[in-house]
C-alpha positions in Angstrom: 18.8 11.8 -83.1 19.0 14.7 -85.5 20.3 15.1 -89.1 23.0 17.7 -89.4 25.5 18.7 -92.0 28.2 16.1 -92.3 26.4 13.2 -90.8 24.2 12.2 -87.9 24.6 13.9 -84.5 22.7 12.9 -81.5 22.7 13.0 -77.7 20.7 10.8 -75.4 19.6 12.7 -72.2 18.0 10.7 -69.3 15.9 12.5 -66.6 15.2 10.4 -63.5 11.6 11.1 -62.3 11.5 12.7 -58.9 15.2 13.7 -58.9 16.9 16.9 -60.0 19.3 15.0 -62.3 19.9 14.9 -66.0 22.4 12.6 -67.5 23.9 12.7 -71.0 24.6 9.2 -72.3 26.1 9.6 -75.8 27.1 12.4 -78.1 28.0 11.6 -81.7 30.0 13.6 -84.3 31.5 16.9 -83.5 28.8 19.5 -83.2 28.3 22.5 -80.9 25.0 22.5 -79.1 23.3 25.1 -76.9 21.2 23.8 -73.9 18.7 26.2 -72.3 18.2 25.7 -68.5 15.2 27.2 -66.7 16.4 28.5 -63.4 19.6 28.5 -61.5 21.6 25.4 -62.6 23.5 25.4 -59.3 20.2 25.1 -57.4 18.2 23.0 -59.7 15.6 21.8 -57.2 15.1 22.1 -53.4 13.6 19.2 -51.4 11.6 20.1 -48.2 11.4 18.1 -45.0 8.9 15.6 -46.5 11.1 14.9 -49.6 8.8 16.8 -51.9 10.6 18.8 -54.7 10.0 22.5 -54.8 10.5 24.8 -58.0 13.9 26.1 -58.8 15.2 29.0 -56.9 15.1 31.3 -59.8 13.4 31.3 -63.2 16.0 33.4 -65.0 17.3 31.9 -68.2 20.8 30.6 -68.2 22.7 29.6 -71.4 25.2 26.7 -71.2 27.2 25.6 -74.2 27.9 21.9 -74.4 30.4 20.6 -77.1 32.2 17.4 -77.7 34.1 15.3 -80.2 33.3 11.6 -80.6 33.2 8.8 -83.1 30.5 8.0 -85.6 27.5 5.8 -84.6 27.9 2.1 -85.3 25.1 -0.4 -85.4 26.0 -2.1 -82.1 25.9 1.3 -80.3 22.5 2.1 -81.9 21.1 -1.3 -80.8 22.4 -0.7 -77.3 20.9 2.8 -77.2 17.4 1.4 -78.2 17.5 -1.0 -75.2 18.6 1.7 -72.7 15.0 3.0 -72.1 13.9 -0.5 -70.9 16.8 -0.8 -68.6 16.1 2.6 -67.1 12.4 1.6 -66.6 13.6 -1.6 -64.8 15.9 0.4 -62.5 13.1 2.9 -61.8 10.8 0.1 -60.8 13.4 -1.2 -58.4 13.8 2.2 -56.9 10.0 2.6 -56.6 9.8 -0.8 -54.7 12.6 0.2 -52.4 10.8 3.6 -51.8 7.6 1.8 -51.0 9.3 -0.5 -48.6 11.0 2.5 -46.9 7.6 4.1 -46.4 6.2 0.8 -44.9 9.2 0.6 -42.6 8.6 4.2 -41.4 5.1 3.3 -40.1 5.1 2.2 -36.4 2.1 -0.1 -37.0 2.7 -3.7 -37.9 1.9 -3.8 -41.7 1.5 -6.8 -44.0 0.3 -6.8 -47.6 -1.7 -9.8 -48.7 -2.4 -11.0 -52.2 -5.8 -12.0 -53.5 -5.4 -15.4 -51.9 -4.6 -14.1 -48.5 -0.9 -14.9 -48.7 1.5 -12.4 -47.2 3.6 -10.8 -49.9 5.2 -7.8 -48.0 5.7 -6.9 -44.4 7.4 -4.0 -42.7 10.2 -4.0 -40.1 7.7 -3.4 -37.3 5.9 -6.6 -38.3 9.2 -8.6 -38.3 10.3 -7.2 -34.9 6.9 -8.1 -33.3 7.1 -11.6 -34.8 10.4 -12.2 -33.1 9.1 -11.3 -29.6 8.7 -14.1 -27.1 5.2 -15.7 -27.0 4.2 -13.8 -30.1 2.9 -15.6 -33.2 2.7 -13.6 -36.4 2.8 -15.0 -40.0 5.8 -14.3 -42.2 6.3 -13.8 -46.0 4.8 -16.5 -48.2 2.5 -17.8 -45.4 -1.3 -17.9 -45.8 -3.1 -15.8 -43.2 -5.9 -18.4 -43.2 -3.5 -21.2 -42.3 -2.1 -19.2 -39.3 -5.7 -18.5 -38.1 -6.7 -22.2 -38.4 -3.6 -23.3 -36.5 -4.6 -21.1 -33.6 -8.0 -22.8 -33.0 -8.3 -24.3 -29.6 -5.8 -21.9 -28.1 -6.7 -18.9 -25.8 -6.4 -16.6 -28.8 -8.2 -19.0 -31.2 -11.5 -17.2 -31.3 -9.8 -13.9 -32.2 -7.7 -15.6 -34.9 -10.8 -17.1 -36.5 -12.6 -13.8 -36.4 -9.6 -12.1 -37.9 -9.5 -14.4 -40.9 -13.3 -14.1 -41.4 -12.9 -10.3 -41.6 -9.9 -10.6 -44.0 -11.9 -13.0 -46.2 -14.9 -10.7 -46.2 -12.7 -7.8 -47.4 -11.0 -10.0 -50.1 -14.5 -11.0 -51.4 -15.6 -7.3 -51.4 -18.3 -8.2 -48.8 -16.9 -5.5 -46.5 -15.2 -2.2 -47.3 -12.9 -2.6 -44.3 -12.7 -4.6 -41.1 -11.5 -3.8 -37.5 -10.9 -6.1 -34.6 -9.6 -5.5 -31.1 -7.9 -8.5 -29.6 -5.7 -9.4 -26.7 -2.2 -10.8 -27.2 -0.3 -11.2 -23.9 3.5 -11.6 -23.9 5.9 -12.6 -21.0 3.0 -12.5 -18.6 2.2 -8.9 -19.6 -1.3 -7.9 -20.7 -1.2 -6.4 -24.2 -4.0 -5.3 -26.6 -3.9 -4.7 -30.3 -6.3 -3.4 -33.0 -6.3 -4.9 -36.5 -7.5 -2.8 -39.4 -7.9 -4.4 -42.9 -8.3 -2.3 -46.0 -8.3 -3.3 -49.7 -5.6 -2.3 -52.1 -6.9 0.7 -54.1 -6.8 0.4 -57.9 -5.6 -3.1 -58.6 -8.5 -4.8 -56.8 -6.1 -7.6 -55.9 -5.1 -8.1 -52.2 -5.3 -5.9 -49.1 -3.3 -4.3 -46.3 -3.4 -5.5 -42.7 -2.3 -3.2 -40.0 -1.9 -4.0 -36.3 -1.6 -1.2 -33.8 -0.6 -1.6 -30.1 -3.5 -0.1 -28.1 -2.5 -1.5 -24.7 -2.3 1.8 -22.8 -5.7 3.0 -24.1 -7.4 -0.3 -23.7 -6.1 -0.7 -20.1 -7.4 2.8 -19.3 -10.8 1.8 -20.7 -10.8 -1.4 -18.7 -9.9 0.5 -15.6 -12.7 3.0 -16.1 -15.1 0.1 -16.6 -13.9 -1.6 -13.4 -14.2 1.6 -11.4 -17.7 2.1 -12.7 -18.6 -1.5 -11.8 -17.2 -1.0 -8.2 -19.1 2.2 -7.9 -22.3 0.5 -9.0 -21.6 -2.3 -6.4 -21.2 0.3 -3.6 -24.4 2.0 -4.6 -26.3 -1.3 -4.8 -25.1 -2.3 -1.3 -27.8 -3.6 1.1 -26.0 -2.0 4.1 -26.9 1.6 3.7 -29.8 3.2 1.7 -28.7 5.8 -0.8 -30.9 8.3 -2.6 -30.1 11.2 -5.0 -32.5 14.2 -4.8 -33.0 17.2 -7.1 -35.8 19.8 -6.5 -37.3 17.5 -3.8 -37.7 14.8 -6.4 -36.1 11.3 -6.3 -33.7 11.0 -9.1 -32.3 7.6 -8.1 -32.4 5.2 -5.1 -30.5 2.0 -4.5 -31.9 -1.4 -3.6 -31.3 -0.9 0.2 -33.2 2.4 0.2 -36.1 0.8 -1.7 -36.1 -2.3 0.5 -36.2 -0.3 3.7 -39.3 1.6 2.6 -40.9 -1.5 0.9 -40.7 -0.3 -2.7 -39.6 -2.2 -5.8 -36.3 -1.3 -7.5 -36.8 2.0 -9.4 -40.4 2.5 -8.2 -39.5 5.7 -6.3 -37.5 7.2 -9.2 -39.0 10.4 -10.5 -41.5 10.7 -7.7 -41.6 13.4 -4.9 -39.8 12.8 -1.6 -43.0 13.8 0.1 -44.6 10.4 -0.6 -42.4 8.7 2.0 -43.3 11.1 4.8 -46.2 10.3 7.2 -47.6 13.9 6.9 -47.3 17.1 5.0 -46.3 18.9 8.2 -43.4 16.4 8.8 -42.2 16.8 5.3 -42.2 20.6 5.5 -40.4 20.6 8.8 -37.6 18.2 7.7 -37.4 19.8 4.3 -36.8 23.3 5.7 -34.1 22.0 8.0 -32.5 19.9 5.3 -32.3 22.6 2.6 -31.2 25.2 5.1 -28.2 22.9 6.2 -27.1 22.0 2.7 -27.2 25.6 1.4 -24.7 26.4 4.1 -22.5 23.5 2.9 -23.2 21.4 6.0 -24.1 17.8 6.2 -27.7 17.3 7.5 -28.2 14.7 10.1 -31.4 13.6 11.9 -33.5 10.7 13.1 -37.0 10.8 11.6 -40.1 8.8 10.8 -40.9 7.7 7.3 -43.9 5.9 5.9 -43.4 2.6 4.1 -45.3 1.7 1.0 -47.7 -0.6 3.0 -48.6 2.4 5.3 -46.7 1.5 8.5 -44.2 3.9 10.0 -40.5 3.2 10.6 -37.7 5.1 12.3 -34.5 6.0 10.3 -31.2 7.8 10.7 -30.9 10.2 7.7 -27.8 12.0 6.6 -27.7 14.2 3.5 -25.5 16.8 1.7 -24.7 18.3 -1.7 -23.5 15.8 -4.3 -21.3 18.5 -5.9 -19.9 21.6 -4.4 -22.0 24.5 -5.8 -24.5 22.1 -7.4 -28.1 21.4 -6.7 -28.2 17.6 -6.5 -28.2 16.1 -3.0 -27.1 12.6 -1.9 -28.8 11.0 1.2 -27.9 8.0 3.3 -30.5 6.1 5.3 -30.1 3.6 8.1 -33.1 1.7 9.6 -33.1 2.2 13.4 -36.7 1.0 14.0 -35.7 -1.7 16.4 -33.6 0.7 18.4 -36.5 3.1 18.5 -38.9 0.4 19.6 -36.5 -0.4 22.5 -36.4 3.2 23.4 -40.2 3.3 23.4 -40.3 0.2 25.5 -38.0 2.0 28.0 -40.3 5.0 28.0 -43.2 2.7 28.9 -41.2 1.3 31.8 -40.4 4.8 33.0 -44.2 5.4 33.2 -44.6 2.2 35.1 -42.0 3.5 37.6 -44.3 6.5 38.3 -47.1 3.9 39.1 -45.0 2.2 41.6 -43.3 -0.5 39.4 -39.8 -1.5 40.5 -37.4 1.4 39.9 -34.4 -0.9 39.9 -35.8 -2.9 37.0 -36.2 0.3 35.1 -32.6 1.3 35.8 -31.4 -2.1 34.6 -33.4 -1.6 31.5 -31.8 1.8 31.1 -28.3 0.3 31.3 -29.2 -2.6 29.1 -30.7 -0.3 26.5 -27.6 1.8 26.6 -25.5 -1.4 26.1 -27.7 -2.6 23.3 -27.7 0.8 21.7 -23.9 1.0 21.8 -23.5 -2.5 20.6 -25.8 -1.7 17.7 -23.9 1.5 16.9 -20.6 -0.2 17.2 -21.7 -3.1 14.9 -23.1 -0.8 12.3 -20.1 1.6 12.5 -17.7 -1.4 12.2 -19.6 -2.7 9.2 -19.7 0.6 7.5 -16.0 1.3 8.2 -14.7 -2.2 7.3 -16.8 -2.7 4.2 -18.0 0.5 2.7 -15.0 2.6 4.0 -12.4 0.2 2.7 -14.1 -0.1 -0.7 -14.3 3.7 -1.1 -10.6 4.1 0.0 -9.5 1.3 -2.4 -11.5 3.0 -5.2 -9.9 6.3 -4.4 -6.4 4.8 -4.6 -7.3 3.1 -7.9 -8.4 6.5 -9.3 -5.1 8.1 -8.2 -3.2 5.3 -9.9 -5.3 5.6 -13.1 -4.8 9.4 -13.0 -1.0 9.0 -12.9 -0.9 6.3 -15.5 -3.5 7.1 -18.1 -4.7 10.7 -17.9 -2.0 11.9 -20.2 -3.2 9.5 -22.9 -6.7 10.9 -23.2 -7.5 14.7 -22.9 -11.1 13.9 -21.7 -10.1 11.5 -19.0 -8.7 14.0 -16.4 -12.2 15.7 -16.2 -13.9 12.3 -15.7 -11.3 11.2 -13.0 -11.6 14.6 -11.2 -15.4 14.3 -11.1 -15.2 10.7 -9.8 -12.6 11.7 -7.1 -14.9 14.6 -5.9 -17.8 12.1 -5.6 -15.7 9.6 -3.8 -14.3 12.2 -1.4 -17.8 13.3 -0.5 -18.8 9.7 0.0 -15.7 9.0 2.2 -16.5 12.1 4.3 -20.1 11.0 4.7 -19.0 7.5 5.8 -16.6 9.0 8.3 -19.3 11.3 9.8 -21.7 8.3 10.1 -19.1 6.2 11.8 -18.2 8.9 14.3 -21.9 9.6 14.9 -22.6 5.9 15.7 -19.6 5.0 17.7 -16.8 7.3 19.0 -13.6 5.4 18.3 -11.9 7.0 21.3 -13.9 4.7 23.7 -11.9 1.8 22.4 -8.7 3.4 23.8 -9.9 3.9 27.4 -12.1 6.3 29.3 -9.3 8.8 30.0 -8.5 9.1 26.3 -12.2 9.2 25.3 -12.9 12.1 27.7 -9.9 14.1 26.4 -11.0 13.5 22.8 -14.6 14.5 23.6 -13.4 17.8 25.2 -11.2 18.5 22.2 -14.1 18.0 19.9 -16.4 20.3 21.9 -13.7 22.9 22.1 -13.2 22.8 18.4 -16.9 22.9 17.5 -18.3 25.1 20.3 -15.4 27.4 21.1 -15.3 26.4 24.8 -12.2 26.4 26.9 -11.6 23.2 28.9 -9.6 22.7 32.1 -9.0 19.0 32.5 -7.8 17.3 35.7 -7.5 13.6 34.9 -5.4 10.8 36.3 -2.1 10.3 34.7 -2.9 6.6 34.0 -6.0 5.3 32.4 -8.8 4.0 34.7 -9.4 0.3 34.8 -13.2 0.1 34.2 -15.5 -2.3 32.4 -17.2 -1.3 29.2 -20.6 -0.8 30.8 -19.5 1.8 33.2 -17.1 3.5 30.7 -20.0 4.0 28.3 -22.3 5.4 31.0 -19.7 7.8 32.2 -18.8 8.9 28.7 -22.5 9.5 27.8 -23.1 11.5 31.0 -20.2 13.7 30.2 -21.4 14.1 26.6 -25.0 14.9 27.7 -23.7 17.5 30.3 -21.6 19.3 27.7 -24.4 19.2 25.2 -26.7 20.8 27.8 -24.1 23.5 28.5 -23.9 24.4 24.8 -27.7 24.4 24.3 -28.9 26.1 27.4 -26.0 28.0 29.0 -23.8 30.9 28.1 -20.7 29.3 29.4 -17.2 30.0 28.0 -15.2 27.7 30.3 -15.7 24.2 31.5 -13.7 22.2 34.1 -13.6 18.4 34.1 -12.1 16.6 37.2 -11.9 12.8 37.6 -10.8 11.1 40.8 -10.6 7.3 41.2 -8.9 7.0 44.6 -11.7 5.2 46.6 -14.7 5.5 44.2 -15.0 7.1 40.8 -15.9 10.8 41.2 -16.5 12.9 38.1 -17.2 16.6 38.3 -18.1 18.9 35.5 -18.3 22.6 36.3 -19.0 25.5 34.0 -19.3 29.3 34.4 -22.8 29.6 32.8 -25.7 31.7 34.0 -27.2 28.8 36.0 -30.7 27.4 36.3 -33.4 26.4 38.8 -32.6 22.7 39.5 -35.9 22.0 41.4 -37.9 23.5 38.5 -36.0 21.4 36.1 -36.9 18.3 38.1 -40.6 19.2 38.2 -40.5 19.6 34.4 -39.0 16.1 34.3 -36.3 16.9 31.9 -35.5 13.6 30.2 -31.9 14.6 29.7 -31.3 15.1 33.4 -33.5 12.2 34.4 -31.7 9.9 32.0 -28.3 10.9 33.5 -29.5 10.3 37.1 -31.1 6.9 36.2 -27.9 5.8 34.6 -25.9 6.7 37.7 -28.3 5.0 40.1 -28.3 1.8 37.9 -24.6 1.6 38.5 -25.1 1.9 42.3 -24.0 5.6 42.3 -25.6 9.0 42.3 -25.8 12.2 40.3 -25.8 15.6 42.0 -26.5 18.9 40.3 -25.8 22.3 41.8 -26.5 25.6 39.9 -26.6 29.3 40.7 -26.3 32.5 38.8 -23.1 33.4 40.6 -21.4 30.0 40.8 -22.5 28.4 37.5 -23.5 24.8 37.3 -21.7 21.7 38.7 -22.6 18.1 37.8 -21.1 15.5 40.1 -21.2 11.8 39.3 -20.2 9.3 42.0 -20.2 5.5 41.3 -18.4 2.6 43.0 -15.4 0.9 41.3 -17.3 -2.4 41.5 -21.0 -2.9 40.8 -23.4 -4.4 43.3 -23.5 -7.7 41.4 -19.7 -7.9 41.5 -19.7 -7.3 45.3 -22.3 -10.1 45.7 -20.2 -12.4 43.6 -17.1 -11.8 45.5 
C-alpha cells in the first residue's frame, strides 16, 4: 500500500515461485503507475528439457504503463487482502506435494516413504502396480512395514521379510546409514529378483525411503555364471581323466585324478617342476623337447610315456597336451593310466620270447588276439566313457554359454569377454576330448569293416597326402568283431609303415571275400629287403603276421624297387574253432 495524493492507492502483485507469472490482485483509486520489466516481457522465462527456468531472453529494459480506475478500499476488502498470503502459501504447498508425487511416479523403482514408526505414508505408481501383480505381496498406504514382515514368517520369503524389517528398523534407529538386501520374489512360476535399498529422509530426521529395483536379468546372469563355473570345476575335478596346467615347465594346477594317478595329495604338485614325476632327467628332456616343439607349432602332443609315482614305482600313461590359449604360454595336459594295458603288452612280449625257446606258438598267437581284443575293449570302454560323460558335459556347457551370451551379454559390458574366454577354453577341451576318443577307438569300426577301411583311407589321404585306389565289395562284409579288428589294425599298420619308411604317392587297397577273405595293399614306394627285415625281427611286421596266423590265415609281403611293396592278407571266413563246432 502507498499513500498518494487524494487517498490510498495500492496494488497487490503475486509472484508464483518457479513460474514465470505475476498476477495483479487489486488496484485501488485512480492512479497511473509505471512498472519496469527486466527483459523481453513476451519471453519472460524459458524452461529447458528438465523443467529448469533459464534467464530471460534479453536484459533490455522495457517500460509498461498500467492504469486503472476502481473504488476506494473498504474494511472487508482489506481484511480479505491480509489473508490472501496464507491462502497462496496453502496452494503452493499443495502444488509442491503434487510436484513431489510426480517425481516419485517418474521413478521406475518401487518407492515407499515411511514415517518414524515404519508406517507407509507415500508410495509411487510403480509400487502400486507391483502390488497388484498376481502372487505379489507389498504393503499399501497406512500399513506398518513391520506387520507385513511379521505376517510373512513361515513362508518361503519369510526370512527375507524379517531381514528387510531388521534393516529398516536399524536405519530408523540411526544404527545404520543405509541398508541393502537382495531377495527373491517369484510370480506366476517365474523367477524374479529384487534389490531393496533403504535411506533416511534428509533434514527432518523422521522416516525413511524404501526403494525396490527389479534386478532379475542381472541376477539370473550372475547365477548362470556361477553355475557354469561350478560345472567347469566339476569337470576339472573328474576322476576319469587327469588334467594338469603347465607354465614354464612348472605345475600351475592339477586335478584330483592327476594327483591320484601319481600318488600325490590334492595340491601337492602345484608350483613344483614337472621333472619330479619323470623317472630320469634324460626321459624328461626327451619328452619335454618333443612336447614344446609340438605345441609351438600349434599341434596337440600325444604320446605314451612312463612317469614315476610318489612312492617311487613306475607307471605307464597316455599323455595329450596343447596350448590352453591360442598365442599364450600356458599348456593343458590330459593323462590316462594305461599301466594294466602295458603290463599285458609286456606279458605278451615275454610269451614271444618263449616262442623262440620252443613254447607253443599257437598259444602265443591266441594271446596276441586276446591282447588285441582286451586292448580294443579297453579303448572302446574308455572312449565311450569320455564321449558319454565328459563330452556331453562339455557340449551342454557350450550350449549354456551360447544361451547366456544371447540373453545376458548385452546387460553387462564385461560379460562378453568372460564368455568369449570360457568358450575358447571349452572349444579347446572339446577338441582334445574328440582327439582322445578317436585315438582310443575309431568309431567307423562300429559301422562295418568296409566303411571302416574307407574312413581309414580318407584319413590317411587327408593327413599324409596319399592317393588311394579302393576296390571293395559293394555290400559290407559279414565278419565277427575279432577278425574285423585284426583286419583293420593290419591295414592301419601297413599304411603307417608306408608313410614312415616309404616314398610312396599312391596306394591301392583290394578286398575280395568270394571264398576266403583276401586283402591286398599295394604301394609304389622304393621297396625294401623283406628277408633282411625278417632277420631284424621288425615287431610291426611280426605282429601283423602273428595276427593273421592266429586267425588261421597268412600274411605275405613282396617288395622290390621296381614294383613297390605288396602286403597280402588271407584269412578264412570261419575260424578253426567255428569249423570244429560245426
